[in-house]
Every structure is written in C-alpha cells, then in structure tokens.
Steps between C-alpha positions, in 0.01 A plus 500: 500500500447588141248226421268589785597862568609425855705716734835364608373459861199299371733265314728458801201423721337247268450154648394171349173523693421823316494318165211306346464348146240655273458357149838482326642766730434588858413774747676645801364665810715808541544675828584850387578847609277642774401150615274458193438158359423428135499205261723519191480261208826331399552441123548133404861558387592650843296237681692217336835656602377544857393139520856394402655674797612281794283531812773542758313715750161678505641797297472457126820689415804399698871578492779249442518453872131399516379819670221729362629747244530855637422818316859596460583159345215541253616850405849360428361211299288729280790738443735211411245341259437834336872560448563154360203526258583850382180651639501867618701589804175649633369150547390433858237310690262797483584549129366143442176600670464806287576298189228249600246789530595661170500169310170392653332827388660472150353149487152626574475464880223706665645772726282395793614137467862615493438708811367192685784282372768745616327547838441877468222653707486814275469499121728805489788283636448248218497778241848603604624161381384554150740635243397658174635332190603782255403270206137468614204741504136481598401514133628143462214377719207646303364373169431778254 
C-alpha cells in the first residue's frame, strides 16, 4: 500500500494477472474506485518481495487459510505491525496512502503524476493528501 499508494480495496483485489515485470521492478493494472483503471509502477524492492509470495490462488495476498485477504484483515495486520514497530497509533491503511503521497512530493514527484498514480479524477483531491513540513519553505526551492 505504501510503496504504490494503493487503497486497501485495491490491494485486496490484486491478482497475479494484474502484474507484469518492467525493468527491475514491475507494474500493476489497478481496478480502482469508481470503476477506474490505471497502471501503477511497482518499485524493484517491492516487486522482488511480491515475486517471492506463493501463488496459491489468483489473488496475490492470501490469508493463512488460502483465501483472499479481506479489508478487515489488512486493517488488523497494519495496526499490529505499527504497534510492534513503535509507529504512531494513527497508522492505518489510508495513513500509508497519505504517507506515500507526502513522501513522493518531498522526493520531487510532479503533482499531476501523483494524481494519476493515486487514481484521483480531481487535482483538489490529491492536494488534500499533501502535508506541509514545518521545516520547509518555498524559499528553499529558489536560487538567489
């Protein structure tokens, strides 16, 4: 979810047929909110982890019983991982998506590209995901 900025429902619905290799990483066809389809690039580190998963059924992410993961299971997994690692109690599936957006912008991602990657039809929706860093200012980006 964090690496690609996906919604929990998009992660739960991901199938092996949705994935294709591309360079060192890969890409996924995502069937998102509002019946919109988009292609999302998968970083090499995430791709390598995905390729190590067993292919039990068509779904990429499965439970211990071999059934596709459901949203509630993913919510619990994220909360448990956050607690074990000492990350904020605010951590959630959607928090990971917001973090992806903020970190992508901080890393220099174009706002329109982020909009497409997140599957937003309106730029205003994408802008709500951005969080101002109090240690940064626009003067850092000009050369005087």
